Jmol script that loads the backbone (N, CA, C; Angstrom):
load data "model"
ATOM      1  N   MET A   1     -17.404  -1.050 -13.997  1.00  0.00           N
ATOM      2  CA  MET A   1     -17.646   0.195 -13.445  1.00  0.00           C
ATOM      3  C   MET A   1     -16.450   0.809 -12.740  1.00  0.00           C
ATOM      4  N   SER A   2     -16.029   2.054 -13.195  1.00  0.00           N
ATOM      5  CA  SER A   2     -14.869   2.559 -12.606  1.00  0.00           C
ATOM      6  C   SER A   2     -15.312   3.478 -11.358  1.00  0.00           C
ATOM      7  N   ARG A   3     -14.339   3.598 -10.409  1.00  0.00           N
ATOM      8  CA  ARG A   3     -14.664   4.410  -9.230  1.00  0.00           C
ATOM      9  C   ARG A   3     -13.415   5.162  -8.924  1.00  0.00           C
ATOM     10  N   SER A   4     -13.524   6.500  -8.612  1.00  0.00           N
ATOM     11  CA  SER A   4     -12.424   7.242  -8.220  1.00  0.00           C
ATOM     12  C   SER A   4     -12.416   7.383  -6.688  1.00  0.00           C
ATOM     13  N   VAL A   5     -11.253   7.393  -6.060  1.00  0.00           N
ATOM     14  CA  VAL A   5     -11.047   7.645  -4.748  1.00  0.00           C
ATOM     15  C   VAL A   5      -9.814   8.536  -4.748  1.00  0.00           C
ATOM     16  N   HIS A   6      -9.910   9.566  -3.850  1.00  0.00           N
ATOM     17  CA  HIS A   6      -8.834  10.591  -3.712  1.00  0.00           C
ATOM     18  C   HIS A   6      -7.693   9.948  -2.963  1.00  0.00           C
ATOM     19  N   VAL A   7      -6.516  10.080  -3.397  1.00  0.00           N
ATOM     20  CA  VAL A   7      -5.246   9.560  -2.890  1.00  0.00           C
ATOM     21  C   VAL A   7      -5.126  10.015  -1.444  1.00  0.00           C
ATOM     22  N   GLU A   8      -5.416  11.316  -1.194  1.00  0.00           N
ATOM     23  CA  GLU A   8      -5.174  11.813   0.118  1.00  0.00           C
ATOM     24  C   GLU A   8      -6.049  11.119   1.184  1.00  0.00           C
ATOM     25  N   LEU A   9      -7.097  10.472   0.685  1.00  0.00           N
ATOM     26  CA  LEU A   9      -7.921   9.713   1.688  1.00  0.00           C
ATOM     27  C   LEU A   9      -7.432   8.398   1.984  1.00  0.00           C
ATOM     28  N   LEU A  10      -6.391   7.975   1.212  1.00  0.00           N
ATOM     29  CA  LEU A  10      -5.994   6.587   1.462  1.00  0.00           C
ATOM     30  C   LEU A  10      -4.485   6.542   2.207  1.00  0.00           C
ATOM     31  N   VAL A  11      -3.663   7.397   1.823  1.00  0.00           N
ATOM     32  CA  VAL A  11      -2.245   7.380   2.366  1.00  0.00           C
ATOM     33  C   VAL A  11      -2.253   7.563   3.851  1.00  0.00           C
ATOM     34  N   GLY A  12      -1.758   6.639   4.552  1.00  0.00           N
ATOM     35  CA  GLY A  12      -1.737   6.600   6.016  1.00  0.00           C
ATOM     36  C   GLY A  12      -2.914   5.838   6.660  1.00  0.00           C
ATOM     37  N   ARG A  13      -3.826   5.433   5.778  1.00  0.00           N
ATOM     38  CA  ARG A  13      -4.946   4.660   6.284  1.00  0.00           C
ATOM     39  C   ARG A  13      -4.497   3.162   6.870  1.00  0.00           C
ATOM     40  N   ARG A  14      -5.025   2.752   7.983  1.00  0.00           N
ATOM     41  CA  ARG A  14      -4.759   1.421   8.338  1.00  0.00           C
ATOM     42  C   ARG A  14      -5.657   0.484   7.529  1.00  0.00           C
ATOM     43  N   VAL A  15      -4.923  -0.669   7.138  1.00  0.00           N
ATOM     44  CA  VAL A  15      -5.552  -1.758   6.286  1.00  0.00           C
ATOM     45  C   VAL A  15      -5.742  -2.899   7.119  1.00  0.00           C
ATOM     46  N   ARG A  16      -6.911  -3.537   7.124  1.00  0.00           N
ATOM     47  CA  ARG A  16      -7.221  -4.751   7.812  1.00  0.00           C
ATOM     48  C   ARG A  16      -7.383  -5.811   6.860  1.00  0.00           C
ATOM     49  N   ASP A  17      -7.161  -7.066   7.189  1.00  0.00           N
ATOM     50  CA  ASP A  17      -7.428  -8.196   6.286  1.00  0.00           C
ATOM     51  C   ASP A  17      -8.752  -8.793   6.480  1.00  0.00           C
ATOM     52  N   ALA A  18      -9.089  -9.868   5.771  1.00  0.00           N
ATOM     53  CA  ALA A  18     -10.372 -10.519   5.874  1.00  0.00           C
ATOM     54  C   ALA A  18     -10.635 -11.081   7.174  1.00  0.00           C
ATOM     55  N   ASN A  19      -9.630 -11.295   8.000  1.00  0.00           N
ATOM     56  CA  ASN A  19      -9.803 -11.819   9.427  1.00  0.00           C
ATOM     57  C   ASN A  19      -9.816 -10.731  10.393  1.00  0.00           C
ATOM     58  N   ASP A  20      -9.939  -9.448   9.960  1.00  0.00           N
ATOM     59  CA  ASP A  20      -9.964  -8.239  10.717  1.00  0.00           C
ATOM     60  C   ASP A  20      -8.609  -7.968  11.502  1.00  0.00           C
ATOM     61  N   ARG A  21      -7.571  -8.515  11.029  1.00  0.00           N
ATOM     62  CA  ARG A  21      -6.220  -8.232  11.679  1.00  0.00           C
ATOM     63  C   ARG A  21      -5.651  -7.093  10.890  1.00  0.00           C
ATOM     64  N   VAL A  22      -4.972  -6.178  11.625  1.00  0.00           N
ATOM     65  CA  VAL A  22      -4.241  -5.013  10.883  1.00  0.00           C
ATOM     66  C   VAL A  22      -3.031  -5.501  10.226  1.00  0.00           C
ATOM     67  N   VAL A  23      -2.980  -5.182   8.929  1.00  0.00           N
ATOM     68  CA  VAL A  23      -1.927  -5.470   8.075  1.00  0.00           C
ATOM     69  C   VAL A  23      -0.762  -4.361   8.060  1.00  0.00           C
ATOM     70  N   GLY A  24      -1.151  -3.110   8.142  1.00  0.00           N
ATOM     71  CA  GLY A  24      -0.250  -2.015   8.180  1.00  0.00           C
ATOM     72  C   GLY A  24      -0.992  -0.738   7.580  1.00  0.00           C
ATOM     73  N   ARG A  25      -0.218   0.240   7.324  1.00  0.00           N
ATOM     74  CA  ARG A  25      -0.766   1.519   6.841  1.00  0.00           C
ATOM     75  C   ARG A  25      -0.306   1.602   5.345  1.00  0.00           C
ATOM     76  N   ILE A  26      -1.184   2.140   4.529  1.00  0.00           N
ATOM     77  CA  ILE A  26      -0.834   2.441   3.135  1.00  0.00           C
ATOM     78  C   ILE A  26       0.222   3.620   3.106  1.00  0.00           C
ATOM     79  N   GLN A  27       1.387   3.296   2.601  1.00  0.00           N
ATOM     80  CA  GLN A  27       2.484   4.326   2.535  1.00  0.00           C
ATOM     81  C   GLN A  27       2.754   4.757   1.124  1.00  0.00           C
ATOM     82  N   ALA A  28       2.428   3.994   0.099  1.00  0.00           N
ATOM     83  CA  ALA A  28       2.768   4.354  -1.283  1.00  0.00           C
ATOM     84  C   ALA A  28       1.657   3.698  -2.176  1.00  0.00           C
ATOM     85  N   ILE A  29       1.433   4.392  -3.255  1.00  0.00           N
ATOM     86  CA  ILE A  29       0.396   3.825  -4.285  1.00  0.00           C
ATOM     87  C   ILE A  29       1.092   4.079  -5.576  1.00  0.00           C
ATOM     88  N   HIS A  30       1.282   2.886  -6.233  1.00  0.00           N
ATOM     89  CA  HIS A  30       1.890   2.847  -7.579  1.00  0.00           C
ATOM     90  C   HIS A  30       0.865   2.822  -8.680  1.00  0.00           C
ATOM     91  N   VAL A  31       1.093   3.702  -9.732  1.00  0.00           N
ATOM     92  CA  VAL A  31       0.114   3.852 -10.770  1.00  0.00           C
ATOM     93  C   VAL A  31       0.831   3.598 -12.088  1.00  0.00           C
ATOM     94  N   ARG A  32       0.046   3.245 -13.081  1.00  0.00           N
ATOM     95  CA  ARG A  32       0.455   3.160 -14.515  1.00  0.00           C
ATOM     96  C   ARG A  32      -0.233   4.042 -15.406  1.00  0.00           C
ATOM     97  N   ARG A  33       0.271   4.675 -16.421  1.00  0.00           N
ATOM     98  CA  ARG A  33      -0.453   5.411 -17.357  1.00  0.00           C
ATOM     99  C   ARG A  33      -0.848   4.602 -18.463  1.00  0.00           C
ATOM    100  N   ARG A  34      -2.063   4.644 -18.842  1.00  0.00           N
ATOM    101  CA  ARG A  34      -2.614   4.044 -20.087  1.00  0.00           C
ATOM    102  C   ARG A  34      -3.388   5.151 -20.851  1.00  0.00           C
ATOM    103  N   GLY A  35      -2.715   5.605 -21.923  1.00  0.00           N
ATOM    104  CA  GLY A  35      -3.285   6.575 -22.711  1.00  0.00           C
ATOM    105  C   GLY A  35      -3.325   7.928 -21.899  1.00  0.00           C
ATOM    106  N   HIS A  36      -4.489   8.565 -21.746  1.00  0.00           N
ATOM    107  CA  HIS A  36      -4.553   9.640 -20.855  1.00  0.00           C
ATOM    108  C   HIS A  36      -5.058   9.393 -19.488  1.00  0.00           C
ATOM    109  N   ASP A  37      -5.254   8.167 -19.099  1.00  0.00           N
ATOM    110  CA  ASP A  37      -5.699   7.796 -17.791  1.00  0.00           C
ATOM    111  C   ASP A  37      -4.586   7.150 -17.007  1.00  0.00           C
ATOM    112  N   TYR A  38      -4.724   7.224 -15.615  1.00  0.00           N
ATOM    113  CA  TYR A  38      -3.828   6.482 -14.819  1.00  0.00           C
ATOM    114  C   TYR A  38      -4.600   5.474 -13.986  1.00  0.00           C
ATOM    115  N   PHE A  39      -3.984   4.313 -13.736  1.00  0.00           N
ATOM    116  CA  PHE A  39      -4.669   3.275 -13.030  1.00  0.00           C
ATOM    117  C   PHE A  39      -3.699   2.761 -11.890  1.00  0.00           C
ATOM    118  N   VAL A  40      -4.272   2.391 -10.780  1.00  0.00           N
ATOM    119  CA  VAL A  40      -3.453   1.865  -9.667  1.00  0.00           C
ATOM    120  C   VAL A  40      -3.035   0.445 -10.050  1.00  0.00           C
ATOM    121  N   ASP A  41      -1.733   0.161  -9.869  1.00  0.00           N
ATOM    122  CA  ASP A  41      -1.222  -1.200  -9.968  1.00  0.00           C
ATOM    123  C   ASP A  41      -1.178  -1.877  -8.634  1.00  0.00           C
ATOM    124  N   GLU A  42      -0.621  -1.248  -7.634  1.00  0.00           N
ATOM    125  CA  GLU A  42      -0.503  -1.809  -6.269  1.00  0.00           C
ATOM    126  C   GLU A  42      -0.428  -0.764  -5.175  1.00  0.00           C
ATOM    127  N   TYR A  43      -0.700  -1.223  -4.062  1.00  0.00           N
ATOM    128  CA  TYR A  43      -0.452  -0.356  -2.811  1.00  0.00           C
ATOM    129  C   TYR A  43       0.642  -0.899  -1.963  1.00  0.00           C
ATOM    130  N   GLN A  44       1.462  -0.088  -1.415  1.00  0.00           N
ATOM    131  CA  GLN A  44       2.499  -0.604  -0.574  1.00  0.00           C
ATOM    132  C   GLN A  44       2.345  -0.284   0.844  1.00  0.00           C
ATOM    133  N   ILE A  45       2.478  -1.240   1.749  1.00  0.00           N
ATOM    134  CA  ILE A  45       2.097  -1.173   3.101  1.00  0.00           C
ATOM    135  C   ILE A  45       3.266  -1.326   4.002  1.00  0.00           C
ATOM    136  N   GLY A  46       3.257  -0.655   5.176  1.00  0.00           N
ATOM    137  CA  GLY A  46       4.173  -0.860   6.240  1.00  0.00           C
ATOM    138  C   GLY A  46       5.354   0.109   6.283  1.00  0.00           C
ATOM    139  N   PRO A  47       6.241  -0.103   7.330  1.00  0.00           N
ATOM    140  CA  PRO A  47       7.407   0.880   7.563  1.00  0.00           C
ATOM    141  C   PRO A  47       8.390   0.792   6.278  1.00  0.00           C
ATOM    142  N   ALA A  48       8.553  -0.453   5.765  1.00  0.00           N
ATOM    143  CA  ALA A  48       9.543  -0.576   4.508  1.00  0.00           C
ATOM    144  C   ALA A  48       9.063   0.322   3.461  1.00  0.00           C
ATOM    145  N   ALA A  49       7.688   0.374   3.158  1.00  0.00           N
ATOM    146  CA  ALA A  49       7.185   1.127   2.116  1.00  0.00           C
ATOM    147  C   ALA A  49       7.369   2.637   2.468  1.00  0.00           C
ATOM    148  N   LEU A  50       7.205   3.099   3.655  1.00  0.00           N
ATOM    149  CA  LEU A  50       7.626   4.427   4.001  1.00  0.00           C
ATOM    150  C   LEU A  50       9.030   4.775   3.749  1.00  0.00           C
ATOM    151  N   LEU A  51       9.875   3.905   4.202  1.00  0.00           N
ATOM    152  CA  LEU A  51      11.334   4.122   4.147  1.00  0.00           C
ATOM    153  C   LEU A  51      11.748   4.210   2.576  1.00  0.00           C
ATOM    154  N   LYS A  52      11.087   3.315   1.846  1.00  0.00           N
ATOM    155  CA  LYS A  52      11.423   3.280   0.438  1.00  0.00           C
ATOM    156  C   LYS A  52      10.943   4.536  -0.298  1.00  0.00           C
ATOM    157  N   THR A  53       9.853   5.035   0.159  1.00  0.00           N
ATOM    158  CA  THR A  53       9.264   6.262  -0.368  1.00  0.00           C
ATOM    159  C   THR A  53      10.183   7.496   0.024  1.00  0.00           C
ATOM    160  N   LEU A  54      10.786   7.532   1.184  1.00  0.00           N
ATOM    161  CA  LEU A  54      11.629   8.431   1.559  1.00  0.00           C
ATOM    162  C   LEU A  54      13.064   8.387   0.944  1.00  0.00           C
ATOM    163  N   GLY A  55      13.374   7.128   0.513  1.00  0.00           N
ATOM    164  CA  GLY A  55      14.728   6.955  -0.214  1.00  0.00           C
ATOM    165  C   GLY A  55      15.619   6.277   0.731  1.00  0.00           C
ATOM    166  N   ILE A  56      16.365   5.349   0.072  1.00  0.00           N
ATOM    167  CA  ILE A  56      17.439   4.635   0.926  1.00  0.00           C
ATOM    168  C   ILE A  56      18.506   5.543   1.523  1.00  0.00           C
ATOM    169  N   SER A  57      18.839   6.711   0.908  1.00  0.00           N
ATOM    170  CA  SER A  57      19.789   7.611   1.500  1.00  0.00           C
ATOM    171  C   SER A  57      19.290   8.177   2.803  1.00  0.00           C
ATOM    172  N   ALA A  58      17.940   8.349   2.999  1.00  0.00           N
ATOM    173  CA  ALA A  58      17.560   8.811   4.248  1.00  0.00           C
ATOM    174  C   ALA A  58      17.642   7.816   5.342  1.00  0.00           C
ATOM    175  N   VAL A  59      17.481   6.530   4.990  1.00  0.00           N
ATOM    176  CA  VAL A  59      17.681   5.428   5.889  1.00  0.00           C
ATOM    177  C   VAL A  59      19.216   5.475   6.370  1.00  0.00           C
ATOM    178  N   ARG A  60      20.065   5.475   5.372  1.00  0.00           N
ATOM    179  CA  ARG A  60      21.539   5.407   5.736  1.00  0.00           C
ATOM    180  C   ARG A  60      21.860   6.632   6.587  1.00  0.00           C
ATOM    181  N   LEU A  61      21.251   7.796   6.287  1.00  0.00           N
ATOM    182  CA  LEU A  61      21.489   8.972   6.927  1.00  0.00           C
ATOM    183  C   LEU A  61      21.267   8.975   8.441  1.00  0.00           C
ATOM    184  N   VAL A  62      20.220   8.284   8.825  1.00  0.00           N
ATOM    185  CA  VAL A  62      20.011   8.231  10.214  1.00  0.00           C
ATOM    186  C   VAL A  62      20.428   6.876  10.838  1.00  0.00           C
ATOM    187  N   GLY A  63      21.146   6.043  10.158  1.00  0.00           N
ATOM    188  CA  GLY A  63      21.805   4.914  10.566  1.00  0.00           C
ATOM    189  C   GLY A  63      20.903   3.703  10.818  1.00  0.00           C
ATOM    190  N   LEU A  64      19.769   3.670  10.190  1.00  0.00           N
ATOM    191  CA  LEU A  64      18.824   2.501  10.418  1.00  0.00           C
ATOM    192  C   LEU A  64      19.426   1.286   9.663  1.00  0.00           C
ATOM    193  N   PRO A  65      19.137   0.102  10.022  1.00  0.00           N
ATOM    194  CA  PRO A  65      19.429  -1.063   9.327  1.00  0.00           C
ATOM    195  C   PRO A  65      18.578  -1.175   8.108  1.00  0.00           C
ATOM    196  N   SER A  66      19.043  -2.034   7.210  1.00  0.00           N
ATOM    197  CA  SER A  66      18.265  -2.271   5.967  1.00  0.00           C
ATOM    198  C   SER A  66      16.938  -2.973   6.357  1.00  0.00           C
ATOM    199  N   TRP A  67      15.867  -2.496   5.698  1.00  0.00           N
ATOM    200  CA  TRP A  67      14.564  -3.071   5.901  1.00  0.00           C
ATOM    201  C   TRP A  67      14.270  -3.988   4.818  1.00  0.00           C
ATOM    202  N   ARG A  68      13.315  -4.995   4.970  1.00  0.00           N
ATOM    203  CA  ARG A  68      12.814  -5.759   3.872  1.00  0.00           C
ATOM    204  C   ARG A  68      11.954  -4.923   2.973  1.00  0.00           C
ATOM    205  N   GLU A  69      11.568  -5.581   1.898  1.00  0.00           N
ATOM    206  CA  GLU A  69      10.840  -4.921   0.922  1.00  0.00           C
ATOM    207  C   GLU A  69       9.441  -4.678   1.501  1.00  0.00           C
ATOM    208  N   PRO A  70       8.771  -3.671   1.003  1.00  0.00           N
ATOM    209  CA  PRO A  70       7.325  -3.488   1.541  1.00  0.00           C
ATOM    210  C   PRO A  70       6.336  -4.529   1.113  1.00  0.00           C
ATOM    211  N   LEU A  71       5.288  -4.710   1.934  1.00  0.00           N
ATOM    212  CA  LEU A  71       4.157  -5.611   1.514  1.00  0.00           C
ATOM    213  C   LEU A  71       3.425  -4.957   0.405  1.00  0.00           C
ATOM    214  N   ARG A  72       3.393  -5.603  -0.689  1.00  0.00           N
ATOM    215  CA  ARG A  72       2.709  -5.103  -1.850  1.00  0.00           C
ATOM    216  C   ARG A  72       1.201  -5.721  -2.153  1.00  0.00           C
ATOM    217  N   ILE A  73       0.348  -4.886  -2.193  1.00  0.00           N
ATOM    218  CA  ILE A  73      -1.005  -5.385  -2.329  1.00  0.00           C
ATOM    219  C   ILE A  73      -1.469  -5.022  -3.730  1.00  0.00           C
ATOM    220  N   PRO A  74      -1.818  -6.012  -4.655  1.00  0.00           N
ATOM    221  CA  PRO A  74      -2.318  -5.716  -6.048  1.00  0.00           C
ATOM    222  C   PRO A  74      -3.674  -4.989  -5.860  1.00  0.00           C
ATOM    223  N   TRP A  75      -3.959  -4.135  -6.737  1.00  0.00           N
ATOM    224  CA  TRP A  75      -5.157  -3.315  -6.597  1.00  0.00           C
ATOM    225  C   TRP A  75      -6.389  -4.013  -6.405  1.00  0.00           C
ATOM    226  N   GLN A  76      -6.514  -5.199  -7.110  1.00  0.00           N
ATOM    227  CA  GLN A  76      -7.757  -6.000  -6.949  1.00  0.00           C
ATOM    228  C   GLN A  76      -7.906  -6.679  -5.664  1.00  0.00           C
ATOM    229  N   LYS A  77      -6.918  -6.745  -4.749  1.00  0.00           N
ATOM    230  CA  LYS A  77      -7.026  -7.349  -3.498  1.00  0.00           C
ATOM    231  C   LYS A  77      -7.452  -6.373  -2.382  1.00  0.00           C
ATOM    232  N   LEU A  78      -7.576  -5.042  -2.755  1.00  0.00           N
ATOM    233  CA  LEU A  78      -7.899  -4.150  -1.708  1.00  0.00           C
ATOM    234  C   LEU A  78      -9.371  -3.532  -1.987  1.00  0.00           C
ATOM    235  N   ASP A  79     -10.192  -3.706  -0.966  1.00  0.00           N
ATOM    236  CA  ASP A  79     -11.590  -3.194  -1.106  1.00  0.00           C
ATOM    237  C   ASP A  79     -11.616  -1.793  -0.551  1.00  0.00           C
ATOM    238  N   LEU A  80     -12.036  -0.944  -1.488  1.00  0.00           N
ATOM    239  CA  LEU A  80     -12.018   0.540  -1.140  1.00  0.00           C
ATOM    240  C   LEU A  80     -13.458   1.063  -1.103  1.00  0.00           C
ATOM    241  N   SER A  81     -14.417   0.123  -0.908  1.00  0.00           N
ATOM    242  CA  SER A  81     -15.786   0.614  -0.831  1.00  0.00           C
ATOM    243  C   SER A  81     -16.000   1.567   0.329  1.00  0.00           C
ATOM    244  N   ASP A  82     -15.168   1.468   1.320  1.00  0.00           N
ATOM    245  CA  ASP A  82     -15.242   2.414   2.464  1.00  0.00           C
ATOM    246  C   ASP A  82     -13.757   2.976   2.497  1.00  0.00           C
ATOM    247  N   PRO A  83     -13.377   4.054   1.765  1.00  0.00           N
ATOM    248  CA  PRO A  83     -11.982   4.514   1.760  1.00  0.00           C
ATOM    249  C   PRO A  83     -11.315   4.875   3.186  1.00  0.00           C
ATOM    250  N   GLU A  84     -12.219   5.199   4.067  1.00  0.00           N
ATOM    251  CA  GLU A  84     -11.694   5.411   5.462  1.00  0.00           C
ATOM    252  C   GLU A  84     -11.266   4.188   6.134  1.00  0.00           C
ATOM    253  N   HIS A  85     -11.742   3.124   5.605  1.00  0.00           N
ATOM    254  CA  HIS A  85     -11.391   1.770   6.320  1.00  0.00           C
ATOM    255  C   HIS A  85     -11.118   0.688   5.127  1.00  0.00           C
ATOM    256  N   PRO A  86      -9.955   0.870   4.500  1.00  0.00           N
ATOM    257  CA  PRO A  86      -9.650  -0.136   3.448  1.00  0.00           C
ATOM    258  C   PRO A  86      -9.478  -1.515   3.980  1.00  0.00           C
ATOM    259  N   ARG A  87      -9.821  -2.471   3.216  1.00  0.00           N
ATOM    260  CA  ARG A  87      -9.860  -3.904   3.652  1.00  0.00           C
ATOM    261  C   ARG A  87      -9.289  -4.769   2.502  1.00  0.00           C
ATOM    262  N   LEU A  88      -8.371  -5.757   3.003  1.00  0.00           N
ATOM    263  CA  LEU A  88      -7.995  -6.753   2.025  1.00  0.00           C
ATOM    264  C   LEU A  88      -9.200  -7.735   1.809  1.00  0.00           C
ATOM    265  N   ASN A  89      -9.339  -8.163   0.735  1.00  0.00           N
ATOM    266  CA  ASN A  89     -10.405  -9.183   0.420  1.00  0.00           C
ATOM    267  C   ASN A  89      -9.867 -10.669   0.495  1.00  0.00           C
ATOM    268  N   CYS A  90      -8.752 -10.844   1.226  1.00  0.00           N
ATOM    269  CA  CYS A  90      -8.059 -12.056   1.485  1.00  0.00           C
ATOM    270  C   CYS A  90      -7.391 -11.994   2.876  1.00  0.00           C
ATOM    271  N   ALA A  91      -6.890 -13.077   3.302  1.00  0.00           N
ATOM    272  CA  ALA A  91      -6.130 -13.133   4.591  1.00  0.00           C
ATOM    273  C   ALA A  91      -4.746 -12.563   4.307  1.00  0.00           C
ATOM    274  N   ARG A  92      -4.084 -12.005   5.348  1.00  0.00           N
ATOM    275  CA  ARG A  92      -2.780 -11.489   5.231  1.00  0.00           C
ATOM    276  C   ARG A  92      -1.820 -12.355   4.604  1.00  0.00           C
ATOM    277  N   GLU A  93      -1.887 -13.678   4.985  1.00  0.00           N
ATOM    278  CA  GLU A  93      -0.978 -14.796   4.628  1.00  0.00           C
ATOM    279  C   GLU A  93      -1.027 -15.047   3.196  1.00  0.00           C
ATOM    280  N   GLU A  94      -2.096 -14.657   2.484  1.00  0.00           N
ATOM    281  CA  GLU A  94      -2.227 -14.867   1.039  1.00  0.00           C
ATOM    282  C   GLU A  94      -1.351 -13.959   0.269  1.00  0.00           C
ATOM    283  N   LEU A  95      -0.847 -12.879   0.878  1.00  0.00           N
ATOM    284  CA  LEU A  95      -0.027 -11.929   0.064  1.00  0.00           C
ATOM    285  C   LEU A  95       1.407 -12.330   0.261  1.00  0.00           C
ATOM    286  N   GLU A  96       2.211 -11.992  -0.628  1.00  0.00           N
ATOM    287  CA  GLU A  96       3.649 -12.286  -0.566  1.00  0.00           C
ATOM    288  C   GLU A  96       4.506 -11.133  -0.595  1.00  0.00           C
ATOM    289  N   ARG A  97       5.539 -11.061   0.090  1.00  0.00           N
ATOM    290  CA  ARG A  97       6.588  -9.996  -0.026  1.00  0.00           C
ATOM    291  C   ARG A  97       7.417 -10.253  -1.232  1.00  0.00           C
ATOM    292  N   THR A  98       7.474  -9.316  -2.161  1.00  0.00           N
ATOM    293  CA  THR A  98       8.297  -9.533  -3.279  1.00  0.00           C
ATOM    294  C   THR A  98       9.435  -8.515  -3.381  1.00  0.00           C
TER     295      THR A  98
END
end "model"
wireframe off; spacefill off
backbone 0.3
color backbone group
């Protein structure tokens, strides 16, 4: 069963993990095209994702130090049954920074 959720409902939403701890906010959504359709590959969370979205030149422009890579959440690890309250279906520690 496929489900559609509007991107504008997700960007900026706070994500909690399975232990109800805040993981961060959705800052970027990466998709892939398959034929005529687009599918979400991953969600990127946290300040590093926002800075990456803005571009490294913006970071250098304001003199901020280098940030680590964003926290990447594979599409299947994010429960969007309530798009206003996205939730990981695992603990935060189960995700890796890549």
